[in-house]
N, C-alpha and C positions, 0 to 999 in steps of 0.2 A: 459597544461603541458609546463612549461618553458623549452626553449631550450637554453643551455649555451654553447658557443663555446670558447674553450681555444686555443689561438693563441700562438705558441711557446711552445706547450705542452711538448716538449722534455726537457724543464727545469723541470725534473721529481719531484724534491723535492717541487717545487712550485705547480705543479699539484697535488701532494699528499695532500698538505696543503689545497688548495682550495676545493678539493673533500671531505676531512675529515670534513670540516666545512659544506658543502652543505648536505652531507649524514647524518649529525647528527641533522638536522632540521626535526622534525617529520612531519611538513606540506608538505615537499617535497617527503616523502616516496611514492613510486609508481607513482610519478608525475614529473619525471625529465628526460630530455635527455641531455647528455653531448657529444658534438662533439669536438674531438681532432684534431688539425692541427699542423703539423710540416713539414719542408722541408727535414728533415733527417729521412730516413725510419727506421733505427735502433732505434733511440731515440723515434720515434713515436710508434713503436711496444712496447718498454718498457713502455711508458706512457699508452698505452692501457692495458697492463697487470696490471699496478698499479691501473688504474681506475676500471677495472673489479674486481680486488681483493677488493678494497675499497667498491664498491657497494655491493658485496656479503657479505663481513665481517660485514657491518653495517645493511644489510637487507633493504637498501633503494630501491632496485629494479630499479636502474637507467638504462636507455637505453644508451649504450656506443657505439659511432661511432668513427672511426679513418680515417682521410682523409689527403692524401698528397696534394690533390687539395683543396685549401682554399675556392674556390667558393662553393664547396659542403658543407664545414663546415659552411660557412656564411649563406647559403640559409635558410631563415625562422628563423634565430636566434632572440631570445629576448634579450640576453645579450652576449657580447663578452668580454673576458678578455685577455689582451695583455701582453705578457712577452717575446717578441722576442729580440734577440741580433744579429743584422746584422753583419756578419763577424766573429762572435764567438770569441773563445779564441785567435786565431791568430791575429785578428784585434786589440784586446785589448792589446796584447803584443806590437804590433807596436806603439800604442798610447803612450806607456811608453818608449820604447827603443829609438825611434828616437828623441823625445824631450830631453831625457837624454844625448844624444851626444852633445847637445847645452848647457848643464848645467842647464836644466829646471827640477826641482823636482816636483813630483806629488804624491798624496796618493791614491785616488780612481779614479779620471779622468773619471767620467761618467756623470757629471752634468754641470760643468763650466770648465774653463781652456781649454788648447789645446785638451786634451782628450775628454772633453765634446763637443767641437766644432766638432771634427771629428766623434764622435759617432752620433751627430745630423745630420751631412751631410750624413752618411750612412743610418740612420734610417728614417728620414722624408720623402724622396721620396717613400720608400716602404710603409709607413703608408698612404701617400696620395693615392697611388694606391689602397690600401685596403679600404680606406675611400670611394672612388668612387664605389668600388664593394659593400660595405655595403649599400650605398645609393640606389643601384639597387636591391640588394638581400634581405636586411632586413632594410628597411628605418626607421622603428619605433623602432629599437633596441637601446640599451645603450651600448656604448663602455667604458669599464673600463680599463684604461691604467696604467700598472706598469712600463713600459720600460722607462729608463732614456736616455737622459736628460729630466726629467719631465717637466721643464719649457719651453722646446722647442717642444716636440713631440705633445702634444695636440694642441698647438698653430699652428704647421704646418698642423695638420689635419683640424682644423676648418677654417684656412685661405686658405688652398690649395686644399681642396676637397669639394665635394657636401654633405659630411656627417658632421653634426654639433654636434650631441648628444654624446659628449665625456667628460669624467671626469677622471682626473688623480688621482690615489690613491697611498698613500705612508705611511710608518710606522712612519716617523720621528716625527710628532706632537704627536701621541699617546704615543710613547716611551718617549718623553720628558716630557709629563704630568706625566707618571708613575714615572720617575726619580725625578721630582720636589716634588711630594707628598711624596715619600719615603725619600728624603733628609731632608725635614722639619718635618717629622714624623706626618703627618696628613693623615687620611684615604682618599683615592682618591675620594670617593663618597661625602666627605665633602668639596671638593675643587671646586671652580668655576673658569674656565679658559675662556679667549678669546685670540685666537692666529691667526695671519694673516701675510701675506707678500708674498714672493716668495718661491716656494718649495726649501727646503734645506737652505733657508735663511728667514724663517718666524720667528716671535718673539712673545713671550708670553706677551700680552698687559695687561691682567688681571689675577691676581693670588691671590685669596682671599678665606678665609674660610667661607663657607656658613653659618654655625651655629652661628658665631659671627660677621660676616662681617669684619673680620680682614684682612688687607693687609698682605700677607705672604712674600712679598719681603724683608722687614726689617729683618725677621727671617732668610731668605736665606742668606742675606749679612752677618749676624753674624756668621752663620755656615761656610760660605766660608772664612771669615777672620780668623776663629779659626783653619783652616786646610790648611796652606800655602803649605805644601808638598804633599797634596793629591788633594783636589778640586782646590787649587790654581795653580796647574800645568796642567790645561786643557785649551785648546784654547777657547772653548766656554764660560768657566767661565771668562777668561780674557776679552772677548768681552762683556759679561754681565757687568763687572765692568766699562768699558768705555762707553758703550752705554745705560745702565740703564734698559735694558730688556733682558730676557734670550732667546738665539737663539735655534731653534729647531733641528739643525743638530749636529751630533757628532763632536768632535774635529778633527778627522781625515779628515772628509769632509771639515769642516770650514776652516782649515788651508790653503787650496789651493784655496779658494774663495776670499781671500783678500791678499794684498801685504806685510803683516807685519811679517810673521812668517817663512815660509820654505825656504826663500832665505838666512837665517842667521843660521849658524851652532849652535850658542849658544841658539837660540830660539828653534831649533829642540830638543836639549838636555833638555832645561828647560821645554818645554811643552810635551816632550815624544812623538814626532810626528813620526809615522811609515811610512817612505818613501816606495813607491811601495806596499803599503798594499794590494791593490786590486789584484795584481798578485798572492799573497799568498792565498788570499781568493778564487780566481778562481781555483788555484791548488787544494784547499780543496774541492771545489764543484765538480771537476772532479772525485776526490776520492770517494765522497759521491755517485755520480752517479754509479760508477763501483761497489761499495758495494751493492747498492740497486738492480742493475741489476743482480749481482751474487746471491743475496738472492732470487729474483724471480725465477731464473733458478733452484735453489736448492729446491724450494718449501717451503722456510722458511717463518715464520710469519713476517709480517710487522706491526709496531706499527701504529695504527690509532688514532691520538690524535687531537681534534679540536684546531685550532690556532687563531681563531677570526680574520681571514683575512678580511680586509675592504671590498673587493669585495663581499665576501660571505654574509656579513652582509647587504650590500646594496641590493643584490638580495633578501634576505629574507624579508627585510623591504618593498620593493616594492610589492612582491608577497603576503605578509600577511597583509600589512597595519601597521605593528609594527613600531612605530616611533623611530628613532635613530638620534643622532647627530654624523656626521662623518666630517672629514676634506677632502675636495676635491679641486682639481686643475681645475679651470674653466676660461673661458674668463672673463676678469675683468669688462668690461663695466664701470659702475660707482661704483662698490663694494668698491674699495679702491681709494679714490678721487685723491690722489697725486701720482698715478702710471698710465701709459698710458692705455687707454681703450682696446686696442687690445691685451695686454699681458696676459699671463696665470698666475693667482694668486691662492694662497692657502688660503682658508677661511673655517669657519665652515658652514656646510650644514645640513639642516633637510632632512631626507629621510623617506618617507612613501609611501602610494599607489599612491601619486601624483608624485613620482620620486624624483630626487635630486634637492633641492631648496637652492641655496646659500644665505648666510647672508650678508647684507650690513654692512660694517665696518666703513665707513667714512674716515677720513684722518689718516694715520699713523703718529706717532711722526716724526718730520722732519729729524732727524739723521738716522732713520730707512728707511724712504723713499729714502733718498739720497744714502744710501748704497745699497738698493734694485735696484736703477736705474743703478748702476754700473753692476749689474747682468743682468738687462733688456737689456742694451746696447748690451751685447754679445749675449744674446738669440735672440734678434730681428735681428741682423745682420746675425746670423747663419741661422735662419728661412728664411730670404730673400735670402741668398746665395743658400740654397737648392731649394727653389721654383723658383727663377729666374735663377738658374744655373750660378751664378756670382762668378767667381774666386776672383774678386776684393773685394767682401764682405767677403770672407774667410780671406783675409789679414786684412781687417778692424776689423773683430771680434777678431782675434788674437792680433792685436795691442791694442785693448781696454780691453782685459782681464787683470784683476788686477795682477795676479801672473806672467803671461807671460811678461807684460809690465815692471814689477819691476825687471826682471832678464835679459832680452835680448834687444839688440839694434834692430832698425828697419831692418837692413840688415840681422841680425840673424833670426828674425821672418819671414821675406820673404823666406829665404833659408829653414828654418824648414818646413814652410807650403808647399813649393814646394816639398820637399822630402816626406812629408806625403801623399800628393796627388798622387805622383808617386807610392808610396808603396801600397796604398790602391786600386789603379787601378780601376777596373770596379765597385767597391763598391761605388765610388764617382759619383755624377751626371755627365753625359757626357759633358755638357757645361763647367764644371770646369776642366776637365782633359785636359792634353796637347793634341793639335791637330797635 
């Protein structure tokens, strides 16, 4: 009977999606334990109601547990699915509002940039503690991480804890593949892809039609050129034009990973960049939570619809031996030859009863590897800052971030970092905080 622990289960919409998937796999009916963990008692109680409702509605007969003590949730787990947000909504707002005072614009601020750096500083130490507990309580388990910054969190876990079996999972590659097939008008099952790089900055290296072996990139270029006011006004499309390969992340995300767009008012208008986007999304998520909580309290029906979450499919493949290809974020080693071995890369992985098996890629095209290394620099310095509790490396990470460096002087960067450290207080590792 697989035991699945959901960490940060108070992210109720996410919990519902994972459970809707797991509960619709016939092989898991009557054979599943779900242990919910959250540090917020109210949200944990709501998650427990959602999980119980989903189990009963689907007839899966899952055993549902709810734990404020994470050790109890981890004990004996076969799979752990992580969706924590250290500091919650208030910390996210600080990550936007303080940089804005210095003239620094952001869109999502959870992966790179100053927002990604500080989310990493808050999250990595907590995940290292959890990793050591997993090594003690469930050493053979698989940790599936959704929490951003994805390029930093798994890296922090395998570099800083005794637990190594972690795979980061993200929707961006799958969503990009859907988008590309739809755009060129080819059924997705007839498209062969190979995609690799850094999470949120991977690139589609192979984009071919299986039945004819046609390279679909020329068709995509024709479609883009014929639509200058639609596709032509997207950041990711502009990057494709210049770099030759299509990036996997949305234009909102991509615009803050590079120095070329959101510092310029005319580029914001041209590419329709939504500044502070994630704050609005966070407000919507809070509203969704309140609506779901209210529906549960009224006894109203909830929609249970499978969503093909990557974590659910990984669990199903390992439990049943059903082979799947997924995209996972794993330690590089020699998977991508022109990126550092210790960094966390996103590559295709085979999943079956033998677990998650990453695919060797070889060398990325040099322009893509060069751009990825600007991402790796910030991620590595942030991971080192968190693990070594080094305030100096926080400054270094911010100095080398492309968007921050394009907008602020060194004195401004130093002052902004100091203010953010002070504002986040105990959420930041003790050695980084003022003494």
